[in-house]
Backbone and ligand atoms as CSV (ligand in chain L), in Angstrom:
chain,resi,resn,atom,element,x,y,z
A,1,UNK,N,N,-9.849,-1.542,-6.694
A,1,UNK,CA,C,-8.478,-1.733,-6.969
A,1,UNK,C,C,-7.960,-3.067,-6.216
A,2,UNK,N,N,-6.877,-3.654,-6.729
A,2,UNK,CA,C,-6.401,-4.909,-6.174
A,2,UNK,C,C,-6.171,-4.868,-4.645
A,3,UNK,N,N,-5.768,-3.671,-4.131
A,3,UNK,CA,C,-5.544,-3.594,-2.669
A,3,UNK,C,C,-6.791,-3.267,-1.858
A,4,UNK,N,N,-7.941,-3.066,-2.581
A,4,UNK,CA,C,-9.171,-2.824,-1.849
A,4,UNK,C,C,-9.700,-1.413,-1.884
A,5,UNK,N,N,-8.815,-0.457,-2.337
A,5,UNK,CA,C,-9.357,0.917,-2.519
A,5,UNK,C,C,-10.305,0.900,-3.705
A,6,UNK,N,N,-11.269,1.787,-3.684
A,6,UNK,CA,C,-12.249,1.847,-4.775
A,6,UNK,C,C,-11.668,2.399,-6.052
A,7,UNK,N,N,-12.043,1.861,-7.151
A,7,UNK,CA,C,-11.649,2.448,-8.457
A,7,UNK,C,C,-12.643,3.421,-8.868
A,8,UNK,N,N,-12.308,4.131,-9.956
A,8,UNK,CA,C,-13.230,5.224,-10.455
A,8,UNK,C,C,-14.425,4.559,-11.183
A,9,UNK,N,N,-15.614,5.149,-10.992
A,9,UNK,CA,C,-16.764,4.755,-11.782
A,9,UNK,C,C,-17.522,5.973,-12.218
A,10,UNK,N,N,-18.600,5.798,-12.904
A,10,UNK,CA,C,-19.214,7.016,-13.542
A,10,UNK,C,C,-19.703,7.997,-12.515
A,11,UNK,N,N,-19.999,7.536,-11.241
A,11,UNK,CA,C,-20.498,8.467,-10.190
A,11,UNK,C,C,-19.495,8.962,-9.260
A,12,UNK,N,N,-18.247,8.537,-9.388
A,12,UNK,CA,C,-17.179,8.949,-8.433
A,12,UNK,C,C,-16.253,7.827,-8.172
A,13,UNK,N,N,-16.026,7.527,-6.897
A,13,UNK,CA,C,-15.097,6.480,-6.527
A,13,UNK,C,C,-15.879,5.426,-5.725
A,14,UNK,N,N,-15.514,4.102,-5.956
A,14,UNK,CA,C,-16.061,3.054,-5.121
A,14,UNK,C,C,-15.551,3.154,-3.748
A,15,UNK,N,N,-16.218,2.491,-2.800
A,15,UNK,CA,C,-15.821,2.460,-1.395
A,15,UNK,C,C,-14.362,1.887,-1.177
A,16,UNK,N,N,-13.731,2.368,-0.201
A,16,UNK,CA,C,-12.436,1.860,0.229
A,16,UNK,C,C,-12.659,0.622,1.146
A,17,UNK,N,N,-12.497,-0.593,0.569
A,17,UNK,CA,C,-12.910,-1.774,1.337
A,17,UNK,C,C,-11.857,-2.203,2.401
A,18,UNK,N,N,-10.677,-1.449,2.375
A,18,UNK,CA,C,-9.696,-1.707,3.441
A,18,UNK,C,C,-10.209,-1.262,4.863
A,19,UNK,N,N,-11.182,-0.350,4.813
A,19,UNK,CA,C,-11.642,0.183,6.064
A,19,UNK,C,C,-13.202,0.036,6.250
A,20,UNK,N,N,-13.744,-0.925,5.493
A,20,UNK,CA,C,-15.200,-1.079,5.646
A,20,UNK,C,C,-15.596,-1.526,7.013
A,21,UNK,N,N,-16.676,-1.032,7.520
A,21,UNK,CA,C,-17.221,-1.418,8.862
A,21,UNK,C,C,-18.220,-2.561,8.726
A,22,UNK,N,N,-18.505,-2.924,7.464
A,22,UNK,CA,C,-19.550,-3.980,7.300
A,22,UNK,C,C,-19.015,-5.313,7.765
A,23,UNK,N,N,-19.920,-6.185,8.195
A,23,UNK,CA,C,-19.573,-7.566,8.527
A,23,UNK,C,C,-19.449,-8.400,7.257
A,24,UNK,N,N,-18.914,-9.619,7.410
A,24,UNK,CA,C,-18.799,-10.485,6.209
A,24,UNK,C,C,-20.150,-10.713,5.584
A,25,UNK,N,N,-21.223,-10.930,6.391
A,25,UNK,CA,C,-22.545,-11.148,5.809
A,25,UNK,C,C,-23.023,-9.876,5.081
A,26,UNK,N,N,-22.750,-8.710,5.655
A,26,UNK,CA,C,-23.207,-7.473,4.956
A,26,UNK,C,C,-22.412,-7.247,3.639
A,27,UNK,N,N,-21.106,-7.616,3.660
A,27,UNK,CA,C,-20.376,-7.513,2.416
A,27,UNK,C,C,-20.912,-8.521,1.371
A,28,UNK,N,N,-21.320,-9.743,1.785
A,28,UNK,CA,C,-22.018,-10.617,0.859
A,28,UNK,C,C,-23.253,-9.925,0.257
A,29,UNK,N,N,-24.012,-9.269,1.097
A,29,UNK,CA,C,-25.215,-8.606,0.651
A,29,UNK,C,C,-24.942,-7.529,-0.388
A,30,UNK,N,N,-23.896,-6.707,-0.146
A,30,UNK,CA,C,-23.645,-5.611,-1.067
A,30,UNK,C,C,-23.082,-6.167,-2.388
A,31,UNK,N,N,-22.258,-7.176,-2.324
A,31,UNK,CA,C,-21.727,-7.762,-3.600
A,31,UNK,C,C,-22.805,-8.432,-4.361
A,32,UNK,N,N,-23.716,-9.130,-3.671
A,32,UNK,CA,C,-24.867,-9.799,-4.316
A,32,UNK,C,C,-25.792,-8.792,-4.992
A,33,UNK,N,N,-26.167,-7.711,-4.294
A,33,UNK,CA,C,-27.194,-6.830,-4.739
A,33,UNK,C,C,-26.661,-5.527,-5.346
A,34,UNK,N,N,-25.413,-5.241,-5.114
A,34,UNK,CA,C,-24.817,-3.978,-5.578
A,34,UNK,C,C,-25.314,-2.773,-4.732
A,35,UNK,N,N,-24.864,-1.579,-5.138
A,35,UNK,CA,C,-25.463,-0.331,-4.580
A,35,UNK,C,C,-25.815,0.425,-5.834
A,36,UNK,N,N,-26.911,0.028,-6.413
A,36,UNK,CA,C,-27.327,0.536,-7.722
A,36,UNK,C,C,-27.301,2.115,-7.783
A,37,UNK,N,N,-27.819,2.703,-6.722
A,37,UNK,CA,C,-27.949,4.163,-6.750
A,37,UNK,C,C,-26.570,4.855,-6.729
A,38,UNK,N,N,-25.478,4.118,-6.372
A,38,UNK,CA,C,-24.144,4.710,-6.297
A,38,UNK,C,C,-23.233,4.232,-7.427
A,39,UNK,N,N,-23.872,3.383,-8.292
A,39,UNK,CA,C,-23.125,2.932,-9.472
A,39,UNK,C,C,-22.449,1.622,-9.350
A,40,UNK,N,N,-22.690,0.883,-8.188
A,40,UNK,CA,C,-22.110,-0.409,-8.015
A,40,UNK,C,C,-23.074,-1.475,-8.565
A,41,UNK,N,N,-22.641,-2.282,-9.499
A,41,UNK,CA,C,-23.536,-3.298,-10.113
A,41,UNK,C,C,-23.725,-4.539,-9.145
A,42,UNK,N,N,-24.826,-5.198,-9.349
A,42,UNK,CA,C,-25.077,-6.492,-8.684
A,42,UNK,C,C,-24.220,-7.571,-9.309
A,43,UNK,N,N,-23.641,-8.421,-8.528
A,43,UNK,CA,C,-22.891,-9.507,-9.044
A,43,UNK,C,C,-23.658,-10.865,-8.937
A,44,UNK,N,N,-24.991,-10.775,-8.627
A,44,UNK,CA,C,-25.866,-11.966,-8.558
A,44,UNK,C,C,-25.895,-12.648,-9.873
A,45,UNK,N,N,-25.601,-13.934,-9.901
A,45,UNK,CA,C,-25.690,-14.683,-11.173
A,45,UNK,C,C,-24.420,-14.558,-12.027
A,46,UNK,N,N,-23.575,-13.562,-11.645
A,46,UNK,CA,C,-22.305,-13.384,-12.393
A,46,UNK,C,C,-21.195,-14.164,-11.653
A,47,UNK,N,N,-21.212,-14.023,-10.336
A,47,UNK,CA,C,-20.326,-14.844,-9.508
A,47,UNK,C,C,-21.237,-15.727,-8.656
A,48,UNK,N,N,-21.065,-16.995,-8.548
A,48,UNK,CA,C,-21.978,-17.802,-7.774
A,48,UNK,C,C,-21.878,-17.496,-6.247
A,49,UNK,N,N,-22.835,-17.933,-5.454
A,49,UNK,CA,C,-23.007,-17.540,-4.092
A,49,UNK,C,C,-21.746,-18.045,-3.277
A,50,UNK,N,N,-21.211,-19.194,-3.600
A,50,UNK,CA,C,-20.094,-19.691,-2.858
A,50,UNK,C,C,-18.895,-18.761,-3.067
A,51,UNK,N,N,-18.674,-18.377,-4.274
A,51,UNK,CA,C,-17.521,-17.434,-4.607
A,51,UNK,C,C,-17.730,-16.078,-3.989
A,52,UNK,N,N,-18.989,-15.590,-3.956
A,52,UNK,CA,C,-19.232,-14.293,-3.282
A,52,UNK,C,C,-18.875,-14.389,-1.806
A,53,UNK,N,N,-19.173,-15.536,-1.188
A,53,UNK,CA,C,-18.754,-15.769,0.227
A,53,UNK,C,C,-17.279,-15.723,0.390
A,54,UNK,N,N,-16.560,-16.300,-0.552
A,54,UNK,CA,C,-15.117,-16.370,-0.538
A,54,UNK,C,C,-14.547,-14.934,-0.645
A,55,UNK,N,N,-15.149,-14.164,-1.587
A,55,UNK,CA,C,-14.689,-12.759,-1.839
A,55,UNK,C,C,-14.877,-11.929,-0.552
A,56,UNK,N,N,-16.138,-12.142,0.062
A,56,UNK,CA,C,-16.396,-11.387,1.276
A,56,UNK,C,C,-15.390,-11.697,2.429
A,57,UNK,N,N,-15.053,-12.956,2.542
A,57,UNK,CA,C,-14.077,-13.327,3.573
A,57,UNK,C,C,-12.658,-12.765,3.236
A,58,UNK,N,N,-12.376,-12.702,1.959
A,58,UNK,CA,C,-11.113,-12.099,1.500
A,58,UNK,C,C,-11.001,-10.626,1.863
A,59,UNK,N,N,-12.111,-9.932,1.596
A,59,UNK,CA,C,-12.189,-8.480,1.959
A,59,UNK,C,C,-12.008,-8.323,3.455
A,60,UNK,N,N,-12.558,-9.153,4.288
A,60,UNK,CA,C,-12.474,-8.940,5.744
A,60,UNK,C,C,-11.189,-9.511,6.364
A,61,UNK,N,N,-10.316,-10.245,5.630
A,61,UNK,CA,C,-9.121,-10.783,6.160
A,61,UNK,C,C,-7.898,-10.240,5.463
A,62,UNK,N,N,-7.768,-10.519,4.200
A,62,UNK,CA,C,-6.543,-10.133,3.439
A,62,UNK,C,C,-6.504,-8.663,3.176
A,63,UNK,N,N,-7.658,-8.142,2.694
A,63,UNK,CA,C,-7.740,-6.702,2.290
A,63,UNK,C,C,-7.755,-5.763,3.470
A,64,UNK,N,N,-8.387,-6.190,4.545
A,64,UNK,CA,C,-8.634,-5.319,5.709
A,64,UNK,C,C,-7.283,-4.722,6.238
A,65,UNK,N,N,-7.241,-3.459,6.517
A,65,UNK,CA,C,-6.036,-2.877,7.129
A,65,UNK,C,C,-5.931,-3.329,8.553
A,66,UNK,N,N,-4.751,-3.821,8.968
A,66,UNK,CA,C,-4.582,-4.359,10.283
A,66,UNK,C,C,-4.293,-3.168,11.190
A,67,UNK,N,N,-4.887,-3.249,12.463
A,67,UNK,CA,C,-4.690,-2.185,13.414
A,67,UNK,C,C,-3.332,-2.223,14.076
L,1,HEM,C1,C,-17.896,-2.093,-11.422
L,1,HEM,C2,C,-17.436,-2.427,-10.217
L,1,HEM,C3,C,-17.860,-1.725,-8.875
L,1,HEM,C4,C,-18.268,-0.459,-8.731
L,1,HEM,C5,C,-18.480,0.615,-9.733
L,1,HEM,C6,C,-18.449,-0.314,-7.293
L,1,HEM,C7,C,-18.893,0.851,-6.669
L,1,HEM,C8,C,-19.142,1.028,-5.327
L,1,HEM,C9,C,-19.562,2.238,-4.668
L,1,HEM,C10,C,-19.718,3.566,-5.360
L,1,HEM,C11,C,-19.734,1.946,-3.422
L,1,HEM,C12,C,-20.141,2.911,-2.346
L,1,HEM,C13,C,-21.615,2.776,-2.045
L,1,HEM,C14,C,-22.170,3.668,-0.937
L,1,HEM,O1,O,-21.597,4.725,-0.698
L,1,HEM,O2,O,-23.171,3.311,-0.405
L,1,HEM,C15,C,-19.465,0.557,-3.212
L,1,HEM,C16,C,-19.584,-0.108,-2.026
L,1,HEM,C17,C,-19.116,-1.378,-1.826
L,1,HEM,N1,N,-18.643,-2.242,-2.730
L,1,HEM,FE1,FE,-18.444,-1.857,-4.717
L,1,HEM,N2,N,-18.165,-1.420,-6.658
L,1,HEM,C18,C,-17.774,-2.341,-7.616
L,1,HEM,C19,C,-17.381,-3.630,-7.434
L,1,HEM,C20,C,-17.262,-4.285,-6.236
L,1,HEM,C21,C,-16.704,-5.561,-6.024
L,1,HEM,C22,C,-16.065,-6.453,-7.079
L,1,HEM,C23,C,-16.798,-5.849,-4.751
L,1,HEM,C24,C,-16.276,-7.075,-4.080
L,1,HEM,C25,C,-15.455,-7.118,-3.092
L,1,HEM,C26,C,-17.443,-4.680,-4.041
L,1,HEM,C27,C,-17.768,-4.563,-2.774
L,1,HEM,C28,C,-18.327,-3.433,-2.126
L,1,HEM,C29,C,-18.693,-3.366,-0.776
L,1,HEM,C30,C,-18.519,-4.471,0.289
L,1,HEM,C31,C,-19.240,-2.044,-0.525
L,1,HEM,C32,C,-19.795,-1.518,0.781
L,1,HEM,C33,C,-18.646,-0.780,1.542
L,1,HEM,C34,C,-19.121,-0.154,2.845
L,1,HEM,O3,O,-20.271,0.318,2.950
L,1,HEM,O4,O,-18.292,-0.055,3.829
L,1,HEM,N3,N,-17.675,-3.728,-5.016
L,1,HEM,N4,N,-19.094,0.016,-4.396
């Protein structure tokens, strides 16, 4: 979802990225490779590496719930 909550997919709901404990580098890894077993697709070759980095930073700054 635009605010970082997971949307519905065939297997259930995607992760709530507002509260992810992953680091920026780990978010890059998940977006690049997906979580195929959970229904998340790989974005490798769909979004270039630079933009995946920008998305990961966005998740960890703008999307992240502030304490
Ligand atoms: C069709 C679109 C997508 C689907 C169906 C989907 C689905 C999912 C699901 C089910 C999980 C949980 C995996 C698990 O429990 O291990 C997940 C995790 C994750 N997704 Fe997606 N996702 C999608 C798109 C995206 C996009 C566009 C991003 C980019 C920000 C993203 C970033 C992440 C991250 C970072 C995690 C790991 C969260 C954590 O472990 O804390 N996903 N996704």
